[in-house]
MDAnalysis code that builds the backbone (N, CA, C; Angstrom):
import MDAnalysis as mda
import numpy as np

u = mda.Universe.empty(384, n_residues=128, atom_resindex=np.repeat(np.arange(128), 3), trajectory=True)
u.add_TopologyAttr("name", ["N", "CA", "C"] * 128)
u.add_TopologyAttr("resid", np.arange(1, 129))
u.add_TopologyAttr("resname", ["MET", "ASP", "TYR", "ASN", "ALA", "LEU", "VAL", "ARG", "ILE", "MET", "LYS", "GLN", "ASN", "ASN", "ASN", "LYS", "THR", "SER", "ASP", "ASN", "TYR", "LEU", "ASP", "TYR", "ILE", "PRO", "GLN", "ARG", "VAL", "ASP", "LYS", "TYR", "ARG", "TRP", "GLU", "LYS", "ASP", "GLU", "ASN", "ASN", "ASN", "ILE", "THR", "VAL", "PHE", "VAL", "GLU", "ASN", "LYS", "GLY", "ALA", "PHE", "ASN", "ARG", "ILE", "ALA", "GLN", "LYS", "PHE", "PHE", "GLY", "LYS", "PRO", "LYS", "VAL", "SER", "GLN", "ILE", "HIS", "LEU", "GLN", "GLY", "ILE", "GLY", "ASN", "PHE", "ILE", "TRP", "PRO", "LEU", "ILE", "ASP", "GLY", "HIS", "THR", "SER", "ILE", "PHE", "GLU", "LEU", "GLY", "VAL", "LYS", "VAL", "ARG", "GLU", "HIS", "TYR", "GLY", "ASP", "GLU", "ALA", "GLU", "PRO", "LEU", "TYR", "GLU", "ARG", "LEU", "THR", "GLU", "TYR", "MET", "ARG", "MET", "LEU", "GLU", "GLN", "TYR", "GLY", "PHE", "VAL", "ALA", "MET", "ASN", "ALA", "ASP", "ARG"])
u.atoms.positions = np.array([
    [2.787, -117.430, -61.155],
    [1.354, -117.363, -60.944],
    [0.677, -117.925, -62.193],
    [-0.308, -118.782, -61.997],
    [-0.992, -119.363, -63.142],
    [-2.065, -118.411, -63.670],
    [-2.568, -118.711, -64.831],
    [-3.525, -117.860, -65.531],
    [-4.806, -117.658, -64.724],
    [-5.366, -118.720, -64.150],
    [-6.615, -118.609, -63.391],
    [-6.454, -117.723, -62.158],
    [-5.294, -117.782, -61.508],
    [-5.040, -116.918, -60.362],
    [-5.000, -115.455, -60.797],
    [-4.397, -115.184, -61.949],
    [-4.350, -113.830, -62.480],
    [-5.754, -113.318, -62.766],
    [-6.606, -114.146, -63.335],
    [-7.987, -113.761, -63.624],
    [-8.717, -113.405, -62.336],
    [-8.554, -114.235, -61.287],
    [-9.221, -113.956, -60.007],
    [-8.750, -112.631, -59.415],
    [-7.456, -112.377, -59.445],
    [-6.912, -111.133, -58.889],
    [-7.432, -109.933, -59.659],
    [-7.438, -110.016, -60.984],
    [-7.916, -108.904, -61.796],
    [-9.394, -108.640, -61.544],
    [-10.198, -109.687, -61.373],
    [-11.627, -109.498, -61.100],
    [-11.836, -108.877, -59.731],
    [-11.023, -109.267, -58.738],
    [-11.140, -108.689, -57.401],
    [-10.785, -107.209, -57.423],
    [-9.813, -106.837, -58.236],
    [-9.355, -105.457, -58.309],
    [-10.152, -104.634, -59.319],
    [-11.153, -105.218, -59.923],
    [-11.905, -104.565, -60.993],
    [-12.591, -103.287, -60.542],
    [-12.943, -103.176, -59.266],
    [-13.649, -101.995, -58.784],
    [-12.708, -100.862, -58.372],
    [-11.426, -101.074, -58.376],
    [-10.463, -100.062, -57.974],
    [-10.129, -99.157, -59.160],
    [-9.865, -97.888, -58.873],
    [-9.446, -96.962, -59.908],
    [-8.032, -97.337, -60.342],
    [-7.846, -97.385, -61.660],
    [-6.557, -97.828, -62.163],
    [-6.309, -97.226, -63.534],
    [-5.057, -97.019, -63.854],
    [-4.680, -96.589, -65.188],
    [-4.148, -97.761, -65.986],
    [-4.455, -98.957, -65.567],
    [-4.015, -100.158, -66.251],
    [-4.656, -100.218, -67.632],
    [-3.850, -100.351, -68.673],
    [-4.365, -100.376, -70.049],
    [-5.342, -101.530, -70.247],
    [-5.172, -102.621, -69.513],
    [-6.084, -103.758, -69.646],
    [-7.495, -103.425, -69.167],
    [-7.641, -102.366, -68.365],
    [-8.957, -101.942, -67.899],
    [-9.699, -101.085, -68.930],
    [-8.998, -100.606, -69.940],
    [-9.627, -99.750, -70.938],
    [-10.611, -100.544, -71.786],
    [-11.607, -99.832, -72.283],
    [-12.667, -100.452, -73.080],
    [-12.593, -99.896, -74.497],
    [-12.218, -100.719, -75.454],
    [-12.149, -100.234, -76.837],
    [-13.530, -100.192, -77.485],
    [-13.709, -99.210, -78.354],
    [-14.936, -99.065, -79.132],
    [-14.533, -98.844, -80.592],
    [-15.108, -99.634, -81.489],
    [-14.833, -99.427, -82.911],
    [-15.315, -98.043, -83.319],
    [-14.565, -97.369, -84.183],
    [-14.946, -96.058, -84.692],
    [-15.972, -96.268, -85.803],
    [-17.106, -95.584, -85.693],
    [-18.237, -95.807, -86.591],
    [-17.973, -95.453, -88.053],
    [-16.999, -94.603, -88.321],
    [-16.811, -94.177, -89.714],
    [-16.248, -95.286, -90.607],
    [-15.809, -96.380, -90.007],
    [-15.266, -97.490, -90.792],
    [-16.284, -98.619, -90.894],
    [-16.646, -98.945, -92.123],
    [-17.532, -100.076, -92.374],
    [-16.674, -101.332, -92.381],
    [-17.251, -102.437, -91.936],
    [-16.515, -103.700, -91.950],
    [-17.453, -104.843, -92.267],
    [-16.858, -105.929, -92.769],
    [-17.615, -107.130, -93.122],
    [-16.863, -108.364, -92.671],
    [-17.644, -109.404, -92.387],
    [-17.083, -110.710, -92.063],
    [-17.512, -111.663, -93.178],
    [-16.553, -112.375, -93.779],
    [-16.904, -113.302, -94.852],
    [-17.252, -114.677, -94.284],
    [-17.518, -115.626, -95.171],
    [-17.952, -116.966, -94.748],
    [-16.866, -117.718, -93.966],
    [-15.614, -117.277, -94.076],
    [-14.516, -117.906, -93.336],
    [-14.163, -117.134, -92.062],
    [-15.038, -116.207, -91.664],
    [-14.843, -115.365, -90.477],
    [-13.651, -114.421, -90.603],
    [-13.259, -114.096, -91.832],
    [-12.209, -113.107, -92.058],
    [-12.848, -111.727, -92.112],
    [-12.227, -110.776, -91.410],
    [-12.758, -109.421, -91.313],
    [-12.030, -108.520, -92.303],
    [-12.810, -107.694, -93.016],
    [-12.267, -106.657, -93.878],
    [-12.840, -105.330, -93.400],
    [-11.947, -104.363, -93.143],
    [-12.340, -103.020, -92.745],
    [-12.150, -102.126, -93.966],
    [-13.155, -101.313, -94.272],
    [-13.117, -100.450, -95.448],
    [-12.829, -99.017, -95.011],
    [-11.776, -98.429, -95.608],
    [-11.341, -97.080, -95.268],
    [-11.503, -96.204, -96.500],
    [-12.377, -95.197, -96.393],
    [-12.594, -94.274, -97.503],
    [-11.442, -93.285, -97.552],
    [-10.842, -93.141, -98.719],
    [-9.706, -92.238, -98.916],
    [-10.224, -90.880, -99.374],
    [-10.345, -89.945, -98.441],
    [-10.890, -88.616, -98.710],
    [-9.785, -87.573, -98.680],
    [-10.112, -86.375, -99.125],
    [-9.200, -85.250, -99.044],
    [-8.506, -84.986, -100.369],
    [-7.914, -83.801, -100.467],
    [-7.274, -83.344, -101.709],
    [-6.124, -84.266, -102.127],
    [-5.271, -84.622, -101.181],
    [-4.130, -85.481, -101.514],
    [-4.604, -86.822, -102.057],
    [-5.628, -87.390, -101.428],
    [-6.148, -88.679, -101.881],
    [-6.808, -88.570, -103.255],
    [-7.499, -87.458, -103.520],
    [-8.096, -87.279, -104.849],
    [-7.017, -87.221, -105.924],
    [-5.923, -86.524, -105.628],
    [-4.803, -86.454, -106.581],
    [-4.206, -87.842, -106.776],
    [-3.995, -88.564, -105.680],
    [-3.425, -89.918, -105.766],
    [-4.366, -90.856, -106.527],
    [-5.672, -90.672, -106.371],
    [-6.636, -91.504, -107.095],
    [-6.582, -91.204, -108.590],
    [-6.479, -89.936, -108.936],
    [-6.498, -89.533, -110.340],
    [-5.210, -89.904, -111.066],
    [-4.069, -89.649, -110.444],
    [-2.793, -89.825, -111.136],
    [-2.086, -91.150, -110.860],
    [-2.350, -91.745, -109.709],
    [-1.624, -92.964, -109.337],
    [-2.521, -94.180, -109.171],
    [-3.813, -94.015, -109.426],
    [-4.734, -95.142, -109.354],
    [-5.048, -95.636, -107.948],
    [-4.835, -94.769, -106.951],
    [-5.169, -95.164, -105.579],
    [-6.681, -95.366, -105.488],
    [-7.138, -96.426, -104.836],
    [-8.584, -96.673, -104.762],
    [-9.305, -95.651, -103.879],
    [-10.600, -95.444, -104.172],
    [-11.404, -94.547, -103.340],
    [-11.634, -95.150, -101.962],
    [-11.667, -96.471, -101.902],
    [-11.853, -97.176, -100.638],
    [-10.775, -98.249, -100.522],
    [-9.981, -98.171, -99.461],
    [-8.970, -99.199, -99.197],
    [-9.583, -100.312, -98.360],
    [-9.142, -101.522, -98.606],
    [-9.619, -102.668, -97.845],
    [-8.492, -103.153, -96.949],
    [-8.755, -103.170, -95.647],
    [-7.797, -103.649, -94.656],
    [-8.259, -105.037, -94.230],
    [-7.461, -106.045, -94.548],
    [-7.813, -107.426, -94.218],
    [-7.120, -107.808, -92.912],
    [-7.911, -108.070, -91.878],
    [-7.344, -108.486, -90.600],
    [-6.880, -109.929, -90.708],
    [-5.948, -110.290, -89.847],
    [-5.395, -111.640, -89.883],
    [-5.415, -112.255, -88.499],
    [-5.404, -113.569, -88.469],
    [-5.247, -114.333, -87.242],
    [-6.207, -113.941, -86.141],
    [-5.640, -113.675, -84.980],
    [-6.428, -113.351, -83.804],
    [-7.223, -112.060, -84.001],
    [-6.743, -111.174, -84.872],
    [-7.470, -109.941, -85.170],
    [-8.874, -110.215, -85.684],
    [-9.028, -111.273, -86.485],
    [-10.347, -111.659, -86.977],
    [-11.268, -112.094, -85.840],
    [-10.697, -112.677, -84.811],
    [-11.477, -113.105, -83.649],
    [-11.843, -111.914, -82.764],
    [-10.888, -110.993, -82.564],
    [-11.064, -109.880, -81.636],
    [-12.012, -108.815, -82.178],
    [-11.905, -108.464, -83.454],
    [-12.631, -107.317, -84.007],
    [-14.139, -107.332, -83.698],
    [-14.851, -108.430, -83.931],
    [-16.291, -108.419, -83.631],
    [-16.605, -108.299, -82.134],
    [-15.631, -108.624, -81.286],
    [-15.831, -108.543, -79.838],
    [-15.643, -107.129, -79.297],
    [-15.064, -106.238, -80.093],
    [-14.847, -104.850, -79.669],
    [-16.192, -104.144, -79.775],
    [-16.859, -103.993, -78.619],
    [-18.241, -103.528, -78.617],
    [-18.488, -102.295, -77.759],
    [-17.437, -101.734, -77.170],
    [-17.623, -100.576, -76.306],
    [-18.047, -100.925, -74.895],
    [-18.134, -102.222, -74.588],
    [-18.525, -102.677, -73.246],
    [-17.503, -103.646, -72.651],
    [-16.694, -104.251, -73.483],
    [-15.766, -105.300, -73.064],
    [-14.364, -104.722, -72.937],
    [-13.753, -104.891, -71.749],
    [-12.404, -104.359, -71.523],
    [-11.370, -105.184, -72.281],
    [-10.186, -104.620, -72.399],
    [-9.091, -105.346, -73.042],
    [-8.782, -106.616, -72.257],
    [-8.825, -106.529, -70.937],
    [-8.597, -107.730, -70.126],
    [-9.618, -108.810, -70.463],
    [-10.899, -108.431, -70.531],
    [-11.957, -109.394, -70.835],
    [-11.815, -109.967, -72.246],
    [-11.367, -109.121, -73.192],
    [-11.080, -109.634, -74.539],
    [-9.999, -110.704, -74.469],
    [-8.977, -110.441, -73.630],
    [-7.895, -111.406, -73.463],
    [-8.388, -112.738, -72.909],
    [-9.324, -112.686, -71.974],
    [-9.892, -113.917, -71.418],
    [-10.562, -114.722, -72.535],
    [-11.319, -114.034, -73.390],
    [-11.996, -114.713, -74.493],
    [-11.006, -115.283, -75.504],
    [-9.945, -114.532, -75.781],
    [-8.906, -115.023, -76.695],
    [-8.249, -116.265, -76.107],
    [-7.942, -116.223, -74.810],
    [-7.302, -117.354, -74.126],
    [-8.199, -118.591, -74.171],
    [-9.506, -118.396, -73.950],
    [-10.444, -119.519, -73.987],
    [-10.519, -120.134, -75.383],
    [-10.426, -119.308, -76.407],
    [-10.566, -119.785, -77.782],
    [-9.267, -120.368, -78.338],
    [-8.135, -119.686, -78.091],
    [-6.859, -120.079, -78.695],
    [-5.922, -120.841, -77.767],
    [-6.137, -120.761, -76.473],
    [-5.266, -121.448, -75.529],
    [-3.840, -120.930, -75.590],
    [-2.880, -121.833, -75.514],
    [-1.460, -121.459, -75.492],
    [-0.984, -120.810, -76.780],
    [-1.713, -121.012, -77.863],
    [-1.337, -120.414, -79.152],
    [-1.321, -118.882, -79.079],
    [-2.101, -118.313, -78.149],
    [-2.206, -116.857, -78.029],
    [-1.067, -116.244, -77.217],
    [-0.266, -117.041, -76.562],
    [0.790, -116.522, -75.684],
    [1.953, -115.941, -76.474],
    [2.580, -114.893, -75.978],
    [2.287, -114.137, -74.758],
    [1.070, -113.240, -74.977],
    [-0.041, -113.619, -74.404],
    [-1.348, -113.058, -74.701],
    [-1.447, -111.562, -74.480],
    [-1.244, -111.101, -73.254],
    [-1.528, -109.702, -72.946],
    [-0.507, -108.752, -73.566],
    [0.704, -109.190, -73.754],
    [1.677, -108.353, -74.453],
    [1.246, -108.159, -75.903],
    [0.843, -109.245, -76.541],
    [0.401, -109.174, -77.940],
    [-0.895, -108.387, -78.069],
    [-1.842, -108.645, -77.176],
    [-3.141, -107.981, -77.235],
    [-2.993, -106.481, -76.996],
    [-2.191, -106.106, -76.020],
    [-1.967, -104.691, -75.735],
    [-1.351, -103.989, -76.937],
    [-0.353, -104.590, -77.532],
    [0.287, -103.997, -78.711],
    [-0.706, -103.874, -79.872],
    [-1.514, -104.893, -80.080],
    [-2.500, -104.880, -81.160],
    [-3.538, -103.781, -80.925],
    [-4.031, -103.653, -79.695],
    [-5.041, -102.638, -79.397],
    [-4.448, -101.236, -79.533],
    [-3.211, -101.055, -79.138],
    [-2.564, -99.742, -79.303],
    [-2.402, -99.407, -80.777],
    [-2.101, -100.403, -81.582],
    [-1.976, -100.183, -83.021],
    [-3.327, -99.794, -83.620],
    [-4.399, -100.496, -83.239],
    [-5.736, -100.145, -83.731],
    [-6.114, -98.726, -83.311],
    [-5.744, -98.362, -82.090],
    [-6.032, -97.016, -81.603],
    [-5.216, -95.981, -82.375],
    [-3.945, -96.260, -82.592],
    [-3.061, -95.337, -83.300],
    [-3.545, -95.086, -84.727],
    [-4.047, -96.102, -85.395],
    [-4.547, -95.955, -86.764],
    [-5.969, -95.393, -86.804],
    [-6.574, -95.190, -85.644],
    [-7.888, -94.580, -85.585],
    [-9.052, -95.529, -85.802],
    [-8.805, -96.839, -85.725],
    [-9.877, -97.814, -85.902],
    [-10.704, -98.006, -84.635],
    [-10.096, -97.751, -83.476],
    [-10.808, -97.846, -82.204],
    [-10.487, -96.626, -81.351],
    [-11.400, -96.339, -80.444],
    [-11.180, -95.307, -79.424],
    [-11.223, -96.024, -78.078],
    [-10.399, -95.583, -77.166],
    [-10.343, -96.197, -75.838],
    [-11.115, -95.361, -74.826],
    [-11.828, -96.060, -73.964],
    [-12.599, -95.426, -72.914],
    [-12.155, -96.027, -71.588],
    [-11.844, -95.172, -70.631],
    [-11.402, -95.659, -69.326],
    [-12.586, -95.915, -68.399],
    [-13.767, -95.450, -68.765],
    [-14.953, -95.616, -67.921],
    [-15.816, -96.752, -68.420],
    [-16.504, -97.396, -67.503],
    [-17.465, -98.453, -67.876],
    [-18.811, -97.841, -68.104],
])
């Protein structure tokens, strides 16, 4: 099945109840500040709070704020995570921008979104 046929099928099935991870809508977690530089590179700032982090800051020089530098397609995806766009729709945009370079697209995108969710950078919503 070609890519355009898959898009048509997914759009037709969009109104059906599903537990498909591609139907989930990611939302960036507000507690993390982020910036985009002149080269469209995204940096997410994570404040290191708590007793353990204070000890690590004092004795081991751990920074008060860690900088997470996104790479590659992550720089493209992060600004698109708006709480309204599904993972499937993000994939369509990635495919339009990167073409075959993004393949295997949905396997990579799903893994990336699960990683962002696991680290607490995004929350997933099953409802539109």
